[in-house]
C-alpha positions in Angstrom: 0.8 -20.5 44.1 4.4 -19.5 44.0 5.7 -17.5 46.9 5.7 -13.7 46.2 9.3 -12.5 45.7 10.5 -9.6 47.7 10.1 -6.5 45.6 13.4 -5.1 44.4 13.3 -1.3 44.5 15.6 -1.2 41.4 12.6 -2.7 39.5 9.3 -1.5 41.1 6.8 -4.0 40.0 4.0 -1.5 39.5 6.2 0.4 37.1 7.0 -2.8 35.2 3.3 -3.6 34.9 2.6 -0.1 33.6 5.2 -0.5 31.0 3.8 -3.8 29.9 0.3 -2.3 29.7 1.6 0.7 27.7 3.5 -1.5 25.3 0.5 -3.8 24.7 -2.0 -1.0 24.2 0.5 0.8 21.8 -0.1 -1.9 19.2 -3.9 -2.1 19.7 -4.9 0.4 17.0 -2.7 -1.2 14.4 -4.0 -4.7 15.1 -7.6 -3.6 15.1 -7.2 -1.8 11.8 -5.5 -4.8 10.2 -7.9 -7.3 11.6 -10.0 -9.0 8.8 -8.0 -7.3 6.1 -6.6 -10.8 5.2 -3.0 -9.8 5.4 -0.3 -11.7 3.5 0.9 -14.6 5.4 4.4 -16.1 5.4 5.4 -19.2 7.4 8.2 -20.0 9.8 8.8 -23.7 10.9 6.0 -25.0 8.6 2.7 -24.1 7.1 1.0 -24.5 10.5 3.2 -21.6 11.9 2.1 -18.4 10.2 3.5 -14.9 10.5 2.4 -11.5 9.1 4.0 -8.1 8.7 1.9 -7.0 11.7 3.5 -9.6 14.1 6.9 -8.1 13.3 5.9 -4.5 13.3 4.0 -4.9 16.6 7.0 -6.5 18.3 9.2 -3.6 17.1 6.8 -1.2 18.7 6.7 -3.1 21.9 10.5 -3.4 22.1 10.7 0.4 21.5 8.4 1.1 24.4 10.2 -1.3 26.7 13.6 0.0 25.6 12.5 3.6 26.3 11.4 2.8 29.8 13.9 0.1 30.8 17.0 0.5 28.5 19.3 -2.4 28.4 17.0 -5.0 29.8 16.7 -8.4 28.2 13.9 -9.2 25.8 12.8 -12.6 24.5 10.3 -12.1 21.7 8.7 -14.5 19.3 9.8 -12.6 16.2 13.0 -10.9 17.3 14.5 -13.6 19.5 16.6 -12.8 22.5 18.3 -9.4 23.0 20.0 -7.7 25.9 20.9 -9.1 29.3 20.5 -8.6 33.0 18.2 -9.3 35.9 15.1 -7.9 34.2 13.8 -9.9 31.3 10.7 -9.4 29.2 8.7 -12.1 27.4 6.9 -10.8 24.3 4.4 -12.3 21.9 3.1 -9.5 19.7 0.2 -11.6 18.3 -0.5 -14.8 20.1 -3.0 -16.5 17.8 -1.6 -15.3 14.5 -3.6 -17.9 12.5 -6.8 -16.5 14.0 -5.7 -12.9 13.4 -4.8 -13.6 9.8 -8.1 -15.4 9.0 -10.3 -13.0 10.8 -11.2 -15.1 13.9 -11.4 -12.8 17.0 -9.4 -14.8 19.4 -5.9 -13.5 19.6 -4.0 -11.2 21.9 -0.8 -9.4 22.8 1.1 -11.0 25.7 3.9 -9.3 27.7 5.5 -10.4 30.9 8.4 -9.2 33.1 10.6 -11.4 35.3 13.2 -10.3 37.8 15.9 -12.8 38.7 13.8 -15.6 37.0 10.6 -14.7 39.0 7.5 -13.5 37.1 6.4 -10.2 38.6 4.2 -8.5 36.0 2.1 -9.6 33.1 -0.4 -8.3 30.6 -2.6 -10.2 28.2 -4.4 -7.7 25.9 -7.4 -8.6 23.7 -7.5 -5.7 21.2 -10.8 -6.8 19.5 -12.7 -6.7 22.8 -10.4 -4.1 24.4 -10.1 -6.5 27.4 -6.9 -6.0 29.4 -5.9 -8.7 31.8 -3.1 -7.7 34.2 -1.3 -9.4 37.0 1.5 -8.5 39.4 2.6 -9.9 42.8 -0.4 -7.9 44.3 -3.1 -9.7 42.3 -4.9 -10.1 39.0 -7.4 -7.9 37.2 -9.5 -7.5 34.0 -9.9 -3.9 33.0 -9.0 -2.9 36.5 -11.5 -5.1 38.3 -10.1 -8.0 40.4 -10.7 -11.4 39.0 -10.9 -14.8 40.7 -10.2 -18.1 39.0 -13.2 -20.1 40.1 -15.6 -22.4 38.2 -16.4 -26.1 37.8 -15.2 -28.7 40.3 -14.9 -31.6 37.8 -14.8 -32.6 34.2 -18.5 -33.2 33.6 -19.3 -29.5 34.3 -16.1 -28.0 32.9 -15.0 -26.2 29.7 -11.6 -27.3 28.5 -9.6 -25.0 26.1 -6.8 -26.7 24.3 -4.9 -26.9 21.0 -4.1 -30.5 21.7 -3.4 -32.6 19.7 -1.1 -30.6 17.4 0.2 -32.0 14.2 3.5 -32.8 16.0 1.5 -34.6 18.8 -0.3 -36.7 16.2 3.0 -37.5 14.4 4.4 -38.9 17.7 1.8 -41.7 17.7 -1.8 -42.8 18.1 -2.0 -42.1 21.8 -2.6 -38.4 21.0 -5.9 -39.1 19.3 -6.9 -41.6 22.0 -6.2 -39.1 24.7 -8.1 -36.4 22.9 -11.0 -38.8 22.7 -10.9 -39.1 26.5 -11.0 -35.3 26.8 -14.0 -35.1 24.5 -16.0 -37.8 26.4 -14.9 -36.6 29.9 -15.5 -32.8 29.7 -18.7 -30.9 29.2 -17.1 -29.1 26.3 -13.8 -29.0 24.6 -12.8 -26.0 22.4 -9.8 -25.6 20.2 -9.6 -21.8 20.0 -5.9 -21.0 19.6 -3.9 -18.5 21.6 -2.4 -20.0 24.7 -2.1 -16.6 26.4 -5.8 -15.7 25.9 -6.9 -19.2 27.0 -5.0 -18.8 30.2 -6.5 -15.3 30.8 -10.0 -16.8 30.4 -9.2 -19.5 33.0 -7.8 -16.8 35.3 -11.1 -14.9 34.9 -13.2 -18.0 35.5 -14.7 -17.8 32.0 -13.4 -21.3 31.2 -12.3 -24.0 33.6 -9.1 -25.6 32.2 -6.4 -25.1 29.6 -3.8 -27.5 28.3 -1.1 -27.3 25.7 2.1 -28.9 24.6 5.5 -27.4 23.6 4.5 -23.9 24.5 7.2 -21.2 24.5 7.7 -18.7 27.3 6.4 -15.8 25.3 3.1 -17.8 24.9 2.4 -18.5 28.5 4.5 -16.3 30.9 1.9 -13.6 31.3 -1.0 -16.0 31.4 0.7 -18.2 34.0 1.0 -15.3 36.3 -2.6 -14.3 35.7 -3.8 -17.8 36.6 -1.7 -18.1 39.8 -2.4 -14.6 41.0 -6.2 -15.1 40.4 -6.2 -18.2 42.6 -6.0 -20.8 39.9 -3.5 -23.6 39.4 -0.8 -23.5 36.7 1.5 -26.5 36.2 4.6 -26.3 34.1 7.5 -23.9 33.9 6.3 -20.8 32.2 9.8 -19.6 31.5 10.9 -22.7 29.6 9.5 -24.4 26.5 7.3 -27.3 27.5 3.8 -28.5 28.3 1.4 -26.6 30.5 -1.9 -27.2 32.3 -4.0 -24.7 34.1 -7.3 -24.9 35.9 -9.6 -22.8 38.1 -9.2 -23.0 41.9 -11.1 -25.8 43.4 -11.0 -28.0 40.3 -10.5 -31.7 41.1 -7.5 -32.3 38.9 -6.6 -35.6 40.5 -9.9 -37.1 39.3 -9.7 -35.4 35.9 -8.9 -36.8 32.5 -6.1 -34.2 32.5 -4.3 -35.9 35.4 -2.4 -38.1 33.1 -0.9 -35.2 31.2 -0.1 -32.9 34.2 3.5 -31.6 33.8 
């Protein structure tokens, strides 16, 4: 686990967490109302990358809450890009798991994290369908206010792996992606491709699943989830504030002996 940064009184971490929670919950009613309405879907980079009017509207709401509480701070959002500057930076994904949301599959979330001087200090992953709120700060990690502990299986044979690997881009890079996925399938007790990196990480933090792996994740996808895993006592490998691969597992998991060892960032 990363060392806990010394709290800067200019940015009290409890207040940052409260803002992230307020912003995430502010979009809950809209997302619940729109869920299973089969909203119109547009695409961004390709047809595997959907976006709806609700992604954009939710991010606008989140930015408004953050801007009202912390005017002038920097925000990096999936839909609105980077705005502002300064030591305080927010990472916002208004709907992580848009494909699930648009189709009516209840595995998506709102993900918001705050970093001060490049150190993650507060994060929220909010599941609006189940009304589960995962929160983390330098003081710990919680689900609906109850402390969580990232604990579970010790090895692959007993473990549940959550992953979106291989993606179409992984497959396009060569046959090794399918061979590696085959090793995951035969090594782990169960492998599930459920979407939403942030919610996968929250489930590992809570000990509801044992490992999560993904490629080419963006900071808004994983920043809050990474803090959750680390503060709950799990292991997160990768840089959550840069685009790249990530791997997370519950505390006590034998990663060195796992089929995941070959892909550890």
